[in-house]
N, C-alpha and C positions, 0 to 999 in steps of 0.2 A: 045319314052317314056321310054325305058330301062335305059337311062342315066340321067333321071331327078334328081335322088338323089345322083349322083356322084359330089363330090366337084369340083368346078371350071368349070363345064359343063354349057355353056350358048349359047343361040342363039341370044343374044342381043349384039350390039356393045359396050355398056357401062355396061354390066352386069358383076357381079363377079362370078356368079354360086354358091353362098354360101347360098342363102335364103332357098331353099327347103332342102338341107342337114342339116342345122341348125334347121329348123322347125321339121324335122323328128326326130332328136336326142332329142329335147326337149319333143316331144310327146311320144317317146318311153321311155324316162326317167320317165315319169309320168304313165307308164303302158299302153299306148295307141298305136294306129297305124294310119297310113295315107295311103290312096289308091287314085290313080289318074287314071281315065279312059278317053280315048279319045271318044268323041261323034261326029262322022263325021257330018259336016254341023251345029253343035250346039255349039261346044267348048269342054271344059274339065269339067269333073265331079270330084270333090274332096270330099272325105269322111274322116273326122277326128273322130276317135272313142276314147273316154277317159272313163276309169272306174269311176263309181260313188264313190266308196270307195277304193281309191288307198292306198296300203300298201307300206311304204318305203322299199327299198331294203337294205339288211344287208350290 
């Protein structure tokens, strides 16, 4: 789970490893954050938090 947001890290044969790093960058650019937790025997839990009133960065 530590490498999920590293560019080009993938466990899939045809994966690019760019999806989560790009998503994280976009979310952070909007003042939010993303968290991923492993839920054994259930799968992954993904939380994306975005502010209601985002202020543009200077």
